N, C-alpha and C positions, 0 to 999 in steps of 0.2 A: 420693520416699523421702528421709528424713533422711540427710545425708551423714555417713559414718563414717570415722574414720581410726584404724588400729591402730598404736601405737608401742610398742616394747619394747626391752629390753636396757640397756646402760650409758647414763648421761645423755647423752653425746655422740651416741650412735646415735639416741636418742629425739628429741633436738633437731634433728639433721640431717634425719631423715625428715620431721618436722613442717614444717621450714622449706622443704625442697625441694618437698614436695607442695603446700603452701598458700602459697608465696611470693607469687604474683600477688595473692591476696586480702589478704595481710598488707600489701603495698605499697598496695593500694586502701584499706585501713583507715587507713593513715598519711595518704593524700591526703585522706580524709574529715575527719580531725582538722585538717589544715592548712587546708582550706577553711573549716571552722567558725571556727578562730582568725582567719582573714582577715576573716570577716564581723564578728566582734565587735571587731576592731581596726581597722575601716574600711579593710581591704585594705592596710594600711600596715605591719603588724608581725607577720605570721604566723610567719615564720621566727625572729625574735628571741624571740617568746613561746614558740614550740615549744622553742627552745633553753633558755629559762629553765625550762620544765617538765621537760625532760630533766635539767637540772642539779639541780633539786629531787629528782627521782626517784632520782638516784645516791646520795642520802643513805641510802636504804634498803638499799643493796647489802650492807654488812657484816652485816646482820641476816637475809639470805636464806640458807637452808641450802646448803652447798657443792654438793650434788648437783643442786639446782635452779639454782644459778648456772651450773654446767657445761652443763646442758640449755639454758639461755637463750642462752649464748654460741654454742653449736652451732646453735641455732634461727636466731639472727640471721645467722650465716654462710650457712646453707642458704637463707634467704630473700633474701639479698643486701640486707640493711638494716643499719643501725647498731644496736649493742647498746642504745643509748639509746632507740630507738624501741620495741624489745621490752620493755624495762624499764618505759617509760611506759604501754604497753598494760596491763601487769600491776599497776600501782600507781595508776592513775587514780582509783579509788574512794578510796584512802587520802589522796590529795591533795585531792580535791573533796568527798568524803563527801556527795554531792548526789543520793542516790537514795531519798528517804523515801516510797516508795509501794508497796513490795513487800508480799505477803501470803502466809501459809502456815498450814496446819492439819494435824494428825495425829489419826487416830481409831483406836481399837482396843478390846480387852476386850469388853464387852457391846454395843458400838456397831457391831461387824462380825460377819459370820456365823460365823467360826471363832475370833474373838478376835485374829486377826493385825492388826498395825497397818498402816495405809495413810497415806501422807503426800503432800500436794500443795503446790505453790508457784507463785505468780506472781512473775516478776522484771520490774520496771518501770524504764525509764530515761527521763530527761527529754529527751535529745537522742540523735542517732545511731540512732534507732529503725529506719530503713531498712536500713542495713548489718547491724545486730545481728540483725534478722529474717532477712535474706537469707543471711548467712554462718554461721548456726547449724550447729554440728558436734558430733557425738558422738565424743569421744576415748576409745578403749579403750586404757588404759595398763597395761603390764606392766613394772614397774620391775625392775632387776636384783636388788633386795632390797626387801622390804615387800609390802604388799597390792596385788593387781590392783585397778583401779578404773575406773569410767566417769565421764566429766565432760562435761556439756553446756555448751559454751563457743563460742569464736570463734577464727579463725586468729590465731596469735601468743600466745594465752592459755595460760599454764602453770599458773596456779592453778586452784582449784576453788571455784565459788560455787554450783553445782548438781551433785551427784554421788552416787555410791554405791560402796562397796568390795565385794570378793568375800565378805567376812564378813556382808554384808547390812546395813551401816550406811549409811543415806542421810543426806545433808546438804543444807541450804538456808541460804544466807547472806542476811540482811536487814540493811540499815543501821539503826542506831538513833542518834538524835542524842544526843551525849554531850559533857559539858564536859571529860572526862578523855581527851585525845587526845595523840598524840606522833608525831613524825617519826623517832623512834629505836626502831623495833620491826620485827618481821617483818610484811610486808604481808599484809593479811587473807586474801586468797584463796590465797596461798602458804602461809600458816600453816595454813589448813584442808586444803590438799592434803597437807602433811606429816603432819597428824594422821590423815587417812584412810588413808594408807599405813602408818602405825605402829600404829593401834588396831584391835582385832578385836571390840570391843563398843562400845555407845553410851557407857558410862562411861569406857572407855579413850580413846576419841577426845576426849571432853570434857576429860579430865585432860591429854591431850597438848596441846590448844589452850591450856589455862591455864598450861602449863609454859613457853610461849614468850612473849616480850615482845610486846605488841600495839601498835596504832596508833590505830584509830578505834572508835567504838561499833558493836556488832553484836548482833543477836538471831539466834543460830545454832540452827536447829531440827535435831535429830538424831533419827533414827528407825530402830529395828531391828525384827526380826520380831515381838517381843512387848513392846516398850517404846519410849518416846519422852521427850524432854526438850527444853526451850529453855535454852540457855546464853546468858545476857545478859552481855556483856563490854564493857569499856572498855579503854583502854590498859593499866591496871594492876589492875583489879578484875573480879570476876565473880560471878554468882549463878545458881542453877539453878531453873527452874520445871518442875513435873511435871504430867501430865494430871490433870484432875478428871473423874471418872466416864468415863474413856476418851476425853476430848476435850482437845486442846491447840491453842491458836491464838496467832499472833503477827503483828504488823505492824512499825511502826517507832518504837515508844516502849517504854521499860522498863516492865514491869509488876510486878516484884518489889520489895518494900519496901527491900531492901538496895541497890538501884540507883537508887531514886527521887531521891536527892539529887544524882545525877550527870547527870540529864536536861539536855540541851543545847537551844539554840535551833534551830528548824528553819530551813533555808537559804531565801533568796529564790529565786523562779523565775528560772532562767538564761535568757539571751537566746535567742530563737528556739525555746523549748521548745514541744513539742506539747501541754503540759498547762497547766491554769489555775493561778492563784496559790493558790487554796484547796487544791489538791492538794499544796502544800508546807507544810502545817500539821499540828500535832498533832491538831487536831480531825478532820482527814480520816483520820489513822492510827487514832484512837479509833473513828471511825464504821465503818471497814472491819473492825476487830477485832470490834466488836459485831455487824456483819452476818454475819461468819463464824460466830459463836456462834449467832445466830438460825437460820441456814440449816441448821446441823448438829444442832440440838436435836431431841429427841423421836423419833428414828428410827434404824434401822440404815443404815449407809452402806457402799458399795463403791467401787471406783475410778471407775466412771462417775458416781456421785453426787458424788464429790469434784471431778471435772472440771466438772460443772454448777455447783457452788458457786463455784468459782474464776472461772467465766465470768459470774457475776452482774454486772449493770451497776454495782452499788454496790461491787464488789470489783475487777474488772478496769477498765482505763482505756486511754487512747490511747497510753500508754507501755509496755503489757504486751507485751514482746518474747519472753518465755519463759513457758510454762506446762507444768509437768511433774508427773506423779503417779507415785509409787513404791509398789510392793508388795514390800518387802524379803524376806519369807519365800519368795516365788516367784522372786526375781531378775528382776522385770519392771518396766518403766516405760512410761508413755504420754506422748508429746510432742505438743503442739498444733502443727498445721502450717498455721495461717492465714498468708496471704501478706502481710497488713498488720496492725499492732497495732490492737486487742487480738487476739493470735493465737488466743485461745480460741474465736473465731468459726469457725475452720477445724476440719477433722476431726482426731482424735488418731491418731497412729501407735503401735501396740503393738510393743514391742521386748522380746525375751527375751535376757537377758545370759548369756554364758558357757555356751552350750549344750554 
């Protein structure tokens, strides 16, 4: 069964409970990062390189909402690790922007039995696939103010890259290669958590995201009981894409004309990645998006159908550490429980939220 952790109350209480409960795993995640840095620095400079990354991560601190700052400080104390380690876990994507393989789709209107929207997503990472699969945790968060939310993440992670709030707005974060980037903005996953806590509709969450300064390119899929959109954002720009005939797909490149000029270069394959060089190209992103469209065309779809689409070999890959399907109208999600990536090979666990 998927591990769950309920955290509630003031920021300090939430962070302390998170850190004390999952401290051993947080320290293990830190060791995994140090081991990787040692490998890529020929076992000579892991600690200096880790220190440099922490120093770079501190530049984001002034842009993090105060209540999330307080939660992170308490989390670090509860886990008995430095605040720099917690901060680095939460801003790694903003520093590396090196996850261009994720896939998502939303279907609704005439494409589902009752017209309700269903959203599914694969989250793919190039490295650390073992611990990201092993330590997957469903955080059930009840803040002292704002929306309750569920976030599928990892020990030490305060932001939201896969989640849903109590109003039924589901969210999936996908990196998008952009030339418009900044180190002076709210880290992506923390920006998205703030928006999920504050917004009670898809449009309200999208507006809240756009109200905060950004860092990297993202294709953010948002889905409610009867609507969906993709918010394509860069550090300072944004554009919305809506479903066509009840279908909406996204991978890791901008598709809206307004964002076309901001497309950035795809990153090279990182050392020791489980993925091939082709999987770090826009061609692979385009191919996955086309495959999603093909698999979803011409028929009605339900949650099980979306699970199968995301498991297709042309969509999932060796970096797929998370696969989740949301039914916002029913407050349900399904999480793939494969033991090794792609996790779609394993059974899906059905979860009813907020009974």
